[in-house]
N, C-alpha and C positions, 0 to 999 in steps of 0.2 A: 241508518241513513242520516238521522238528525245529528248524531255524534260526528259523522264524517264531514257534514257540511259545517258544523261548528269548528272542527279542526282546521278546515280550509280557511274559514273566516279568521281564526286566530293567527294562522300562519301569515296571512296577508297583512296583518297588523304588526307582526313582531319581527319581520325580516328574518324568517326562519333559516336555519342551517341544519344540516344533518350531522350526525356523529362523525367526526373527522377520522380518516384513516391515514396514519403517519407513514411516510416512506422510511425505509432503512437504507443503510449504506452497504448492505450485503452485496456480494458480487452477483450481477445478473448472469444467467447461463451463457450468454453470448458476449460477455465483457471482453474487450480486446486484450486486456492484460492476461486473460486465461488462454488465449490462442497459442498453442505450442509452435515451435519452429517447424518448418516443413523440410523434410529430407528429399533431395532429388531422387526421382524414380519411384517414390511411394505412391500407392494407389488407395490405401485405406489408413485411417488413423482413429484409434479409440482412446478416449481420455476419461479420467475420473478426477474431479476436483472436490476437495473437502475444505470446508471453512467452519470454524466453531468459535463462539464468543467466550471471552473470559471476563468481560466487563461490558455492561450495557447501560446507557443513560439517555435521557431525553434533552432536547434543546428547545426552549420556548421561543416564541416569536420575538420577544423583547425583554429587557431587564425589568424585573418587578421587585417591589419592596418586600412583599410577603415571602419571596423565595430568596431572601438575603441578597437581593440585587444581582442575582446570577441567572443566566439563561440555562446553564447546565444543571439539570434537576433529575429527581427520580422519574422513571418512565411514567408513573401514574400521575405526575404533575406536569405532563407534557403540554397541555393546553391551558390549564389554570393551576395555580398553586393550591387553592382550596376548592373543595366541592361544596356547593350550596344546597343543603337539604330543603331549605325553605322555598327556594326558587323551583325546586324539583316538582312541587305540587301546585305551581301556578298554571293557569291556563285551562283548568278543568271546569266543566259545567257545575253549577251550584247544586244540581240534583245528585251528582256523584259523591261518593264517600270522600274522595280526595278533595273535591270542591268544597264540601262542608268542612273538611279539616283545614283547608286553606283559609276559609272564612273565620275560623276561630282565632286567627292571627291578624293583627293589624298590618297587613302586607303593604299597604300604601306608605306606612311609616317605617318600613324596614330600612334600617341604616346600614345594612351589609355586615353587621357584626353578630348575627344570630344564625344558628343552624349550620355553621361552617365546620367542615371536616378536612383534615390533611390526610390524603391517601398516599400510602407507600406500598411497595411490593418489589419483589425480585424478578424482573423479566429476563429470561435467558433464551439464547438461540444456540443450543449446543450442536446442531447439525444443519449445515447447508451443503448438501451433497449433489453434485452435478454429473450426470452421465452424458457423454456426447460421442457421436460417431460422425466421421467426415469421409466423403468419397471425393478423390481428386480426379478432375476431368482434364481435357485438353485445354490449351491456351490459358493456363493458370487459373482456371475456374474450379470451384469445389462446392459441394452441397453438404450441409451438416444438419443433424438433428440433436436437440438438447432436451433433456428431461431432468429437472431438479427434484430433490427430495428434502423436505424440511422437518425439523423437530423444534418446537418452541414450547415454553412453559412459563407460567406465572405463579410464584410461590410467596408465602408470607404476606398476604394481603392484610393491611391494617388501616383502619380508619380512626384517626386521632381527633377527638372533638376539640375544637379550638376556642369554644366559648364556655362560660360557666353554666351550671345547671340552674337556670333561673326559672321562675314560674312561666315565663313567656314560652319556654321550650319544653315544659314538662309534658305537654301533650304530643310533642313531636319525637323526642329522643327515643322513648321506649319502642315506638313503632317504625322507626326509620328503616332498619334493616329488613324488617318484615314487609314494609311497603315496597322496597326494592325487589325483593324476591317474589312476593305474591302478586303484586300489581304489575310491576315492570318486567317480571321474569328475568331479572338481572342476578346472576349468581355471584356471590362474594367468596366462593370456594376457590381453592387452588385448582389450576387446570394444566393439562399437558396435551398437546396436539401434535400429530405427525401425519405426513402424507406427501403426495406428489405435488409439484407446482405445475405451472403452465408449460405445455409442450411447445417447442419453438423449432421451426424449419427455416433454414437460412441458406442463401446462396452467396458465395464470396468470390471476388476476383482479387488476386494479390500477385503483383509482378515486380520483379527486381529490374532496375535499370542501372547497370554498372557505369561508373564514372571514372575517367582516367585523368584525375586532377590531383594537385599536390595534397589537398586535405580531404575533399569530398570523394569518397570511394564508391558509394552506392546510394541510390534513391529507390525506395520501395513504396509503391502506392497500393492501396486496397479500397475496395468499395463493397458494401454488403447490403443485402435486402432480404427480409424474411417476414414470417407471419407467426403470431402467437395464438395458440389454441387454448380455450378456457377449460383445461383439465384439472387445474389446481383446486385445493381445498379453499372454500370461500370463507369470508369473515363470519364468525359466530357472534351475532349481535346480542346474544344472551350471556356472554362472558365478557369480562372486562379486558379490553385490549387484545382480543383474539383476532389479530389481523389476518388478512387472506394470504394464502401461499401462492400469490400470483396477482392477477389483475381483477379479482373478485367477479369472475364470470364474464368478463369483457373480452371480445376478440380484438386483435390489434395487428398493426404493421410496425416492424422495426427496421430501421435503415441507418447506415453509418458510413464513414469514410475515415481513412487514416494516412499518415505520411511518416516514413521512417528515413532518417538520414544517417549514414555511416560516415563519421568524421574520423579520418585516419583509420588505422586498422582495428583499434580496440574501443573506440568511443562511438556511441550511437544515441541519437536524440529522436524523439517522436512525439506526435500529437494525434489525437483521435477524437472523433465526435460521433455520438450515438443519439438517435431520436426514436421515441416510442409514441405512436399514435394509436389511441384506443377508441373503439366504437362505443357509444353510450349504451347503457342497459338499464332495465327496470328491475329493482329488487326491493324486498322489504328492508327498510332501514329505520333507524331511530331518528326521531324528528323533535326539534325544539318546539314547544308551544308558548314559550316566553323568551324574550331576548336575554334575560338575566340568567337563564339556566346554564349550568356547567356540563361539560361534555361526557363525563363518566356516568352521570345520573340522569338519563333521559328515559322517561317511562313510556312515551308513546312510540309505537311502531307503525310505519305507513309505507305503502308502495310508492317508491320515488324513482323517477328517471334521472340518471346522472350522466351529464356530458363531461367527459374527461378532458382536462387540459393536456397539452403536449409535455412529455417528459424528455429532457435532454441532459446528457452528461458528457463531460469533456475530460480528457485525460492528457496529461503532459508528463513526459518521463525523460530521464537520462540514464544511460546504461553503460557499464564497462562490459563490453561484448567479447565473450570467449577469450578472457584474459590469460587463461592457462588451462589446457586440457578440456576445453569446452565449458568451463565455468564462467558464468556471467552474473553480475550484480546490478540490480536495478532499483532506482528510487522514483516513485511516481506520485503525482498529485491528481486526485479525482474530485470533480465537482458535479453534483447532481442537482438539477432544478426541475421542479414540477409546477407547471403553470396552474392558474386558478381553475378549479372545476366549477361547474354550474349545475344546479338541480332544478327539476321541473316537477310540479305537482298539478295534475290535470291540465297540462300544457302551459301552465303559468310559471314563468321563470322567477325564482327567488334569489336571494343573495348568493354570490359565489363563495366557495370555500377558499380559504387563504392558501397561497402558494407555499411550497415547501422547498428547502434546500438542505444539502448535506455535503460536507467537505471531509476528505480522508487523505491520509498519507500512507503509502504502501511501500514497504521494503521487501525485496525478494532476492533469492539466490537460486540460480538454475544450473543444471548440468545437462549438456548436450554432447553425447559422445561421438557425434558425427566426425569430428576432426581426427579422433583416434581410430575409429572403425568405420570408414566411409563405405566399405563393401558389405557391411552386415545386412543380413536379410531382415531382421527385426531391429527396429531403431527406437530405443526408449528415450524419454525426455522427462526430467524430474525438476520440479520447482517447489521450494518452501517459501512461505511469505508470512509477513505480519502486517496488520492494518490498524491504524489508529484513527477513529473518528473524532476530529478535534473542533468542529464548528458546524452549525447548521441552524435551521429555523423550522419549527413544527415537525421535527424529525426524531426518529429513534436511531441513535448512532451506537454502533458496537465496536469495541476493540476486539479484533479477531486474529487468529492464526490458522494456517492451513497448508495444504500441499496440493500439487498437481502431478499426476502421473499419466503419461500418454505413451502409446506404442504404435509406431508406424510400420507398415510393411507393404 
């Protein structure tokens, strides 16, 4: 009880934040770019989407000198270029072993040059697999279920000490990793995790409005509304960068709308907007006990209520539509923005977490055999794509490739 009260007191003094969860630019299960074309007369549609990374990097909030003035960094340097082992042990009671260790250093005179480690590792997302089923109803309505499956891993974790072995640090360096593992329960071992993500149920209305004009041939409108269920694997706070396979136990609503314009016979442009609203939840999360602490090395865990900011992402694309035998080529730009989150400890609001953004360019090639086989009972649809994450803020961006296969009947 005393320790808990002390922690709350420290948090009120240090503008606490929790360990940040970075968004990725992976396709959401209900991303509009993954919705296959609809064949007239179909009642059901089943799809499988696969996406895998071949390069993953982090983007910091702003340029920094210690990271060679570049925001594009190793994923373990996402929030800070260097991790501060000295700040890690601040904020503990003097009766604790860590409090006594911290008192052995002249912390007030710390000039930010001691106890610094450069963390690196290979973060990979080899599998983002999405299963979906859609039922077509009357009046251009449909109902869909989405269930993703993920596999992520972190290998070759390495902490490179950035300071000389001086007498100042002689008491800290030998016990640094042991402190992380024994006191903070933070594993420095490689890890691999796989499992399902959040289940999503969504209703969609999508209707074509033919136009009989010299250039504008068709206008297609769509509106979507759905709910996300917290079935996904949650964040593992005892592993470095073990992000959740979904919304970390939160329920949510997702809604969106889109517009597609067919200009002449073979040219199509579109724009789309998606919004994700999450209900707040309480979970054990890592908490800073000093404002100077860095995000990878937080020893304290505490039950924290998190109020999620709105996530919105916008897509703009141009497409050469069915240019020959049902083959289409598309180029799309996708922008994802997550508003500030806020955290509460014992109903007291503390500083919000910083917003995140991610920008990606997607190229895809699709084959829709409807033009060649309009009377076929089973109607396949195939897309291959490549995605490049080229800019962002506080986000993990992956360069990925993948494919979509769907079957309508």
